[in-house]
C-alpha positions in Angstrom: -0.8 -5.1 -32.0 -3.7 -4.3 -29.7 -3.2 -2.5 -26.4 -5.6 -0.9 -23.9 -4.8 2.6 -22.7 -6.3 4.6 -19.9 -5.7 7.1 -17.1 -5.5 6.3 -13.4 -6.5 9.3 -11.1 -4.7 9.2 -7.7 -4.2 11.7 -4.9 -1.2 14.0 -5.2 -0.7 13.2 -1.5 -2.3 10.0 -0.1 -2.6 11.5 3.4 -4.9 14.1 1.8 -7.0 12.1 -0.6 -9.7 14.8 -0.9 -7.2 17.5 -2.1 -5.4 17.7 -5.4 -5.3 14.7 -7.8 -2.9 13.8 -10.6 -3.3 11.5 -13.6 -1.1 8.5 -14.4 -1.2 7.2 -18.0 -1.6 3.4 -18.2 -1.1 0.9 -21.0 -2.1 -2.8 -20.8 -0.6 -5.2 -23.3 -2.7 -8.4 -23.1 -1.3 -11.8 -23.0 -1.8 -13.7 -26.2 -3.4 -16.9 -24.9 -6.7 -17.5 -23.1 -5.0 -19.6 -20.5 -2.8 -16.8 -19.2 -2.2 -16.4 -15.5 -4.4 -14.0 -13.4 -1.5 -12.0 -12.1 0.1 -9.6 -14.6 3.6 -8.2 -14.7 3.8 -4.5 -13.8 6.9 -2.7 -15.0 8.7 0.1 -13.1 11.1 2.2 -15.2 14.3 3.7 -13.9 15.7 7.3 -13.9 14.0 8.4 -11.8 12.0 10.1 -14.6 12.1 7.5 -17.3 8.9 6.8 -19.2 7.8 3.1 -18.8 5.3 3.4 -21.6 7.7 5.1 -24.1 10.4 2.5 -23.7 8.7 -0.8 -22.9 5.9 -0.4 -25.4 8.7 -0.8 -28.0 10.0 -4.1 -26.8 7.3 -6.0 -25.0 4.8 -6.8 -27.8 7.1 -9.6 -29.1 8.2 -10.9 -25.7 7.9 -14.7 -25.3 6.5 -14.4 -21.7 3.6 -12.5 -23.1 1.9 -15.8 -23.8 1.5 -16.3 -20.0 0.6 -12.9 -18.6 -0.7 -9.5 -19.3 1.8 -6.6 -19.1 0.9 -3.4 -17.3 2.9 -0.2 -18.1 2.3 3.0 -16.3 4.2 6.3 -16.4 5.1 7.2 -12.8 3.9 10.5 -11.3 5.6 13.4 -13.0 6.9 11.5 -16.0 6.3 11.8 -19.7 2.7 10.9 -20.4 1.3 11.5 -16.9 -0.1 14.8 -15.8 1.4 17.0 -14.6 4.6 16.1 -16.5 7.5 17.6 -14.7 9.7 18.1 -17.7 12.3 20.8 -17.4 12.1 22.8 -20.7 14.7 25.1 -19.1 17.4 22.4 -18.9 16.6 21.1 -22.4 16.9 24.6 -23.9 20.1 25.2 -22.0 21.5 21.9 -23.4 20.7 22.9 -27.0 22.1 26.5 -26.5 25.4 25.3 -25.0 26.1 22.4 -27.3 28.5 24.4 -29.6 30.2 26.2 -26.6 33.5 25.2 -25.0 32.6 25.6 -21.4 34.6 24.9 -18.3 33.2 22.4 -15.8 32.4 25.3 -13.4 30.6 27.3 -16.1 28.6 24.3 -17.2 27.6 23.4 -13.7 26.5 26.9 -12.9 24.4 27.2 -16.1 22.6 23.9 -15.5 22.1 24.6 -11.8 20.5 27.9 -12.7 18.3 26.2 -15.3 17.2 23.5 -12.8 16.3 26.2 -10.2 14.3 28.1 -12.8 12.4 24.9 -13.7 11.7 24.3 -10.0 10.4 27.9 -9.5 8.1 27.6 -12.5 6.7 24.2 -11.4 6.0 25.6 -7.9 4.4 28.7 -9.4 2.1 26.4 -11.5 0.9 24.9 -8.3 2.9 21.6 -8.2 3.7 20.2 -4.8 7.1 18.9 -5.7 7.5 17.2 -2.3 4.7 14.8 -3.3 6.8 13.3 -6.2 8.7 10.7 -4.2 9.2 6.9 -4.0 6.7 6.4 -1.2 3.9 8.0 -3.1 5.0 6.2 -6.2 4.8 2.9 -4.4 1.2 3.7 -3.3 0.4 4.5 -6.9 1.4 0.9 -7.8 -1.0 -0.5 -5.3 -3.8 1.9 -6.4 -3.2 0.7 -10.0 -3.5 -3.0 -8.9 -6.8 -2.3 -7.1 -8.2 -0.2 -9.9 -7.6 -3.0 -12.4 -9.0 -5.6 -10.0 -5.9 -7.8 -9.6 -5.4 -9.7 -6.3 -1.7 -10.0 -6.8 0.9 -8.6 -9.3 4.4 -9.5 -10.3 6.5 -6.3 -10.1 9.6 -5.8 -12.3 11.8 -2.9 -11.6 15.1 -1.7 -13.3 17.6 0.7 -11.9 15.6 3.4 -9.9 12.6 1.0 -10.5 14.3 -1.4 -8.1 14.2 1.2 -5.4 10.6 1.8 -6.1 9.9 -2.0 -6.0 11.6 -2.2 -2.6 9.4 0.6 -1.3 6.4 -1.2 -2.7 7.4 -4.4 -0.8 7.3 -2.3 2.4 4.2 -0.3 1.6 2.0 -3.1 0.1 3.6 -6.5 0.6 0.4 -8.5 0.3 -0.2 -7.1 -3.2 2.9 -8.8 -4.6 3.2 -12.4 -5.8 6.9 -11.9 -6.9 9.4 -9.1 -7.4 12.2 -8.9 -9.9 15.0 -6.4 -9.1 17.2 -5.6 -12.1 20.3 -3.5 -11.3 19.6 -2.9 -7.7 19.5 0.5 -6.0 19.5 -0.1 -2.2 17.3 1.9 0.1 20.4 2.6 2.3 22.2 5.0 -0.1 21.5 8.1 -2.1 22.3 6.6 -5.4 22.6 10.0 -7.2 25.6 10.9 -5.0 27.0 7.4 -5.0 26.9 7.0 -8.8 30.4 8.3 -9.4 31.8 5.8 -6.8 29.9 3.0 -8.5 31.2 4.0 -11.9 34.8 4.2 -10.6 34.5 0.7 -9.1 33.1 -0.7 -12.3 36.1 0.6 -14.3 38.6 -0.6 -11.6 37.1 -4.1 -11.7 37.3 -4.0 -15.5 40.9 -3.0 -15.6 41.8 -5.6 -13.0 40.0 -8.4 -14.9 41.9 -7.6 -18.0 45.2 -7.6 -16.1 44.4 -11.1 -14.8 43.4 -12.5 -18.3 46.5 -13.5 -20.3 45.2 -12.7 -23.7 43.7 -9.3 -22.7 46.8 -8.3 -20.8 48.9 -9.2 -23.8 46.8 -7.1 -26.1 46.5 -4.2 -23.6 49.4 -4.5 -21.2 48.4 -1.3 -19.4 44.7 -1.0 -20.2 43.9 1.6 -17.5 46.6 4.0 -18.9 45.5 3.3 -22.4 41.9 4.1 -21.5 42.5 7.4 -19.9 45.0 8.5 -22.5 42.2 7.8 -25.1 39.7 9.8 -23.1 42.2 12.7 -22.9 42.8 12.7 -26.7 39.1 12.6 -27.4 38.5 15.5 -25.0 41.1 17.5 -26.9 
């Protein structure tokens, strides 16, 4: 199926547009009818760090809504196909090296913290301004993309971290947006990286409680929570 690919050049920092620039890879998947709407759907991947192009190019060519609109995919600053790509080879190598090792939680955390710090030091030494890779600059990139492609309005779909990016875009460039779809919302009021364990704990608690309140589930698993954690313990062993 045909797609159009290109590169969008944007400032590394928008307050210093004459200084360093970075490249964002862009893929346009055209709608399949001549009567399609003039406002495309722009996709914002989660993570942060996920590749919009790598994932969505696998699933969107056969989408039914493609009849009505073009799809715009772009890899956010620092992610897979954009340049610079802030991939941490150090963490990847440490993951492969330690796969066969039986490490304690403390040992594992120290090794991966050291790998992350080594990656950070390398990227800084290569001239990357890491403080420029944030949600506000990301949101400005979305509006730059809209302007570069000549669209008056866009429909913005964000999933997971992409919802946080969409919320920032709503604040930074509200007039650029016809509609916004937030899928698995990350609010701006929390640090979701730190709150993820609490969210996961709540999800399991709601799951166990729902089973307890369902007669057939409770009959099959009269103590689902204990069953679940016993199973986890056996698999860990």
